[in-house]
N, C-alpha and C positions, 0 to 999 in steps of 0.2 A: 638309115635304120638302126644301125651296129651301134653306132656313137651316142644316139638318146637313149639306147636303152643304159652303157653305160653312164650317161649321167645321170640318167633316173635313179639304179641304184645307189650311185655315190652320194646325192643328196637324202634320199633314203636313211643311208645309213648314217649321214651326219644331224637327221633329224632322231633318229632314235637316240644317238647318244645325249642329245641336247635334253629329247623328253624325260630322260634317268637321268641324268643330272639333276633337273628340277625337282622327280620325285626325289632323290637322297637328300636334298637339301630341305626339303619338304620334312621329310623325316627325322633329320639332323636336329631342327628350329623345334622341331612336336616334342623331341625328349628331353632338350634342354629346357623347354619350358616346363615339360612335368617334373624334370626334377627339381626344378625352383619351387614349382608348388608344393612337391614331397616336402622341402624342407620348412617351407612358410607354414605346413601345414602342421607339422611339430611345433616349431614356436610359435606363438601369437605375440606379435610384437604392433604397439601401437604408436610408437618413435622410432626414429634414429636413436640409439644409446652411442652412449662415447666408449664402450669397453669395447675389447678386441672379441670377434664374433668368431666361434668356429665353423665348420662345413654344414653343421644341421642349423646355424642362427641361431646358437645358444651363446653364452659367457662364455670363454675361453678362458683358461688359467695356466700360467708356464713355469716351469721351474727348470733352467738346464734344458733338456733334452724333452724331458716329460710335461705331457700337458694333458689335462681333463677338460673337457666342454659340458657345463649345465645347463641342462634343457628342464622347463617344467611343461610336462605333456597333457592336453585336456582333450582331446579330440574324441567324444565318444565315451571315455572315461572322468572319474574324479581326476584331479590336480596330482599330479605325480611328478618328483623327480627322475630323470632319464639323464643318465651320466654314462660320454663316451672318455676313450683314454687311447693317447696316442704318443708315441714315441717318433722324435726326428718328422712330424707329420703324418705316421703311419699309422695305422690303427693297431693296437692292442691287443690281446686277448685278456676280457674282461676277468677271467681267472685270474691272472696276476695281480690285480689290485683288489685291495682291501679296501674299503670306502665308510666313511661316517662324516654326515653334515649336522652341523647344531644350527638351529634357527631361536635366535633370542627375538623374543617382541618384546613390546612396551608392558610395562607392567612387571617386568621381570619374566615372566613365561618362559620357558627353553624347553624346544621339542628336537629329540635327537632322532636322526635318521638312520637308520642303516642298509645296506643295500645287497642286493643277490643279484646275478646272473640272469639276464632274460634277451637270448640271444647276441646280437652283437653290442649291446649295452649294459649296463648296472641301473637296477630300477629299485627306487628308493620302496621301502617298506611302509611309509604312510602316508594316507592323503595330505596335501600341504593346503590347508585352510584358507579361505581367503578372509583380509586382502592379503596379497603376497608383499606386506611389507614386514621388514626384518633384518637383524645385522646377520649374516653367514656366518660361520667357520667350518671353514672344508678341512679333515684330515684323512691323508692317503696314506697308504704301503706298496710297495714297490719294491720287490727283489731285495728287502732288509730296508730299506731307505726312507724314510719318513718324509712328506710335502705337508706344509699348512700354510692354506690362503685363508684371508678374511675381506668381505664386502660387504657393504650396504645396500639394500635392495626396498625403495620407499614408495609408499603408494595409499594415496585417498587419506592423506594426513595435512593437518592444518596447525599451525601455531598462534594463538592467541595470548597476549597478558590478562592478566587478571583486569585491568583497568579499561581494556578493549572488551574482553567479556561483558562485563558491568553494564559498560558503554551500550553494547547491541543489544541489551536487555536478554542475555543468554541464559536461561535456567537449565542447573544442573542438578540433577535428582539422583537417589541412592535405587539401584534395582531391587525391589521384591515383591513379596505377593500381594496381591489384589483381590477383592472380591469383584466378581462379574456378573454381570448379568445378561441373560440372553434373551432379547426380548422380540416379540413379533408385534408389528405395526397396523392397524385396523384405521380405515376411514369413519368418519364420525361427522354430525353436526349438531349444532348446539340448539336445543328446544327449551321452550318455557316450561317451567314445571307443572305439570296440568291439574295438581294436587291443591297450587293456588295461583289460581287462574280462577276470577270471579265474573259471570255477564250479570251487570247490576240491571234489575228492571226495576219498573216505580211500585208496583202492585197495586196500584191504583192508577185510575183515567185522570188526565188532568190536562191544565196550561200551561208552559214551563213560563216561567215567573222571572226564573234567575239560573245562572250556569256559572261555577265558581273554578272549575278545573276544565285546561284544556289535554288535548294529546302529550304526553312528555311531562307531565305534573307530577310530582309525587304527593300521594296522600296518606292522613294518617289514622288510622282505627277510630271511627266516631265521627269523623269530619264532615261538615255540611259541603256536600256537592254541586247539587242541584233542588231548584226548591220549583214545587209544582202548585198550582192555584185546582183546589180538587173539590167538585160538590159532593161526590162520594165521601170523602172523608167528613165533611161537615156534615152529613147526613150522620155518618155513625157517632161523632163528638155529640153531636144534637141527641139522639138515642140513650148516650151515655149519658149526658147530663140529665135529661130525665128521667132515666133511671134509676140514680144516684136520688134523685127526688122523690120517687115512687119509694124507695127502699127506706127513706127518713119517715116518710109518712104513715107506710105501712108497720116502722117499727113503734113508732108513735101511739097506733091502735091497739099494736101486740101487748105494747107495756100498759094501757091502759085497761083492756079486756084481760089481760094477765091479774093485776089488781084487782077488781072488781072479781075475779074468780075466787079469789083467796080472800075477800070477804064475803063470800057465799051471795055478792049481789046479783051477778051474772051465771049461767050455767057455763058447764063445762065445753058445751058443743060449740059456742060464741067463740072461747078461747082457745080450743083448737082450730077452728077455723081460723083466727086472726096468725096463726102461728104458722100454718099451712102457707098463708099468704105470705108472710113475712120470708118463708123460705123460698118461694117461686121468685119473688123480685131481687132477692139476693143473687139468683141463679141467673136469672135476666141480667143483672148487675156485671156478674164476672162473664157472661159470654159476649158483651160489647167489650168490656176490658181487655179480654184476649184478641179480641179482633184487632182493636187498637195497639196495643203490644207486639202483635204479629206484624203490623206495618211500619215497626220500628221507633216507633213510640216509646219514652222512657215514665216510668210511675211520675217521676216528675212533670213531665208533659202532663200525665193524668191528673196530676194532686193542681193544676192551675188550669185545665178545661173551662171551669165554670166563669175564670175569670177573664176567658178570650171575649174579644169583639166579636161581632160578626163576621169581620173578614177574615181574622185570625183563626178561625173554623176552619176555611178553607185552605191554610197556608199546611203544604205537607213539604217536608225538611227528605230528600233522600242522603243519606251519610254510608261512608265509607264502610266496609266492613274489617278490613285490616289493614295493616301498612304497607303499600306498595305502590304504583305508578300505574297513572293510565295508560294504556296501551291503543283503545281505540273509543272516538265520541263519537256516539249518535245523535243527539242532542242540540237544540237552538232555541233562543227566549222567543216565547210565542209559538211556539208547535205545542198542537196537540197531540198527547203522547197516551196508547192502551195500556192497561197494568202489564201487560204483557211482553212492551216494547225492549229493545236491547239498547240500553240507553246510553253505558258506558261497558269498557270490559278493564277490570285490575288486574295486575298481574304482582307479582311477590320475586321480585328477581333477585333477592338474595342469595338464591340458589338455583341452580340450571340442571337440566337435564343434557346428555349428551345422548343420541342414540347412537349407536357403534353398529356398522355392518361386518357378522361374525362370518367367516367363511365356513364350508364344511370341514375344509381341512384342519382348522383351528380348533371346533370344538371340544377335542380332547382336552387342550390347554384353557379354556378358556370357562372359569367359572364363578357362580356367585358370590357376592363378598369380596372378592379380588381388589386389592390397592391400584390402581391403574395411573399411569399420567397421561395428562390430554395437553398438546402442544397446539399452538398456531404460529407455522412459521411466518404468515405474514405478518402478525400481529407482534410477534416476536413474546407472547404468552406460555407460561407453562404451569401447570397444577393438578396435583394429587387429587385421585376422587377414589369412589369405590363401586364397582359395580353392583347395582342391587335386582337386577332382574336382566333374566337370558330366556327369550323366546322360544315355546316348546316346539316350535313349529320351522320349518324351511321351506323359504317361496319357492312354486314351483319354476319361476321364471329365474328368478335372481341366484336361487339354489342358497340362500345366507338365509342364516338366521339371527335378528333383532336384540341386542341388548342397551342395556339402560346403563347410565354412568351419572350420578350427584355429584355437581362440583360447586363449591360456595363461591358466591360471588356477590359478596359485600362492596367491591368496589366498582361494581357494574361493567369490568372488562370484557366479561364472555357476553356477548350479544346475542340471541337468538337467531339462526341461520346462518352462522360462521361455521365454514367447513374447517374441520380440527383434524390433528392423526392420535389414535390412541396407543399407546404402548401399555404391553401386559408381557410382566415378567413369565416368559417359559421356564428360565432356569437358574438358579442362581446359585455358583460355586466359586470356591478361592482358587487363584491359581498361582503357582509357585513363583511366577515372574510376567510382569506383565508392563505396557509402556502406553503413555498415551498416544492418541491416534494422531497426534500433530507432530510428535516426534520422529516420525516416521520419513524417509525421504528413500528418494530412487536414487542410485548409484550404480552405472552400467544396466544392469539388468537384475538387479538384487534391490531387497527393501533392506533399509540399513536404518542406526544409529548412531552417532557419534558417541566415541567411548572416549572421557577423560584421563589424560595421564600427564597431571601438573598443567603445566601451558602448551601441550599437545591435547589434539583431538582427532582421533582416525574413527573413518567409519567402520563398521561389526557389521557385515551380513546376518540376516535373521532368517529360521525358519518360524512363519509364525501362524498361529491356531486362530482360536475364537475372536470374535470382534464384536464388543456391544455399542458400539458406537462412541464410546469416551476411550473405553481402554482395548489392547489390544495384544493377546496372549503369547509370549516367545517360548517357544520351543525347544529352540537351540538358538546359540549363540550368542546370550547375554546369560550372564552367570548373577545368581544371587549377592547382592553387595557392589555390584562394580556402579563406577558412578558414569550416568550418561546425559545427554542435552535432552533435556525434555519440552522445553519452549524454545522456539526461534532457532531451530536447527536448521532452517532453509539460508540463514546468513553464511554458517559453514558451508553450505553444499554450494552458494554462489562463492565463495571464497576459492574453494578447492576447484572451482571452474574458470576462474581466472589462475590458480596456479599451474592449470596445466599437468595435473599428476600423470605418469603414465601406469599403464599395466605391463609391466617388464616380465617377460620370461625367456 
């Protein structure tokens, strides 16, 4: 029993030792991992560089026993230089070192950065703007001795010959001011111009004897589009002929009575009665004449009525009232139609209406008389028009108002029923610098353009402002007068990807 207790205590002690060893090993490995991660946090690297690195992952520059490690730190802060100093591998008090770094960028721009102590390192007094692509000159002083180093750091840069630029269709422009329009887009639908739509009715009953136009045909003003055989017309023409004859007869009687009255042969009473009769017959003639003219007959038609045969008296010609197109036809040969039958619908499509849906939030922007742009993405159409009407009411269900735009349509491309987009200018301003929308590319997590320096093209991160669909305002990153790639910049981005450019810190 005693031996069993001794063996139990022995194994228990061994187990405790092994457990402590496992815990210590875990703690050591965790500390090493933490230290490694802390160095990686300070220096962001995308590939292994071929220069010597310091304990913080930065570029290590050496001369004799003195060394400086240059890092660019950007964890939670704008990019800044942090420099560590060493003597024979041991950290040096930053107060012993006076340091200046010059960054020489493309285009001749030089940035001078001075340093101050911040904890265990020297911190630069300026933000290091992207891209981190420049020639670096380092000047350090310690204990009366001066140290100088130079190196290059390249990022986001492509080289192309002028021939290659021309062959690729790359277009380079000069950054400058642009007049931008801030627009709102509203849905719309093309409609017939209701002021130029006519429903043709015959105005007389009859039987259709001829139809000259079909749906889709164009018509000219005054052109005959159908013919009816109308007994009602024949009666009116006959009444007109009879009225003409009565006027002629009454006038002859009046002339004779007037002559006899002047010769003192007949009485004045007979003269006045004959004149009264002539006036009444002339009134009757004018009444019948106006009825015929109202049916569309011309004065020429009336002048030849008496020469027509009995068959021609019934012929009624339906004519187009203006130049346009037949959009509806409801008539066939042999059909009997009434005077109010809707036999044709004609429309003048030389201009059309676009009905616009105006949302409540946009009512302060949309005004009658504004010039707007109407677009059809489906057909690739674009036209300017004028807002001629804005409804005074807002729909209870839709909470929108109705607007109307008049669009010229001489070529007939704007077809009624087509859904369109209506752009209305909300604001028109001139910005100091703007670039075309297709000049913008994405590089890492930036919006960039490629700036030209001779045969070199380098990415330039931008802070962007307003966008009108064609131009983008540049708030920061591109200066007035700089040359940049305005079109086909995606070719440079593709070449940049092939080059495998690094982001070196």
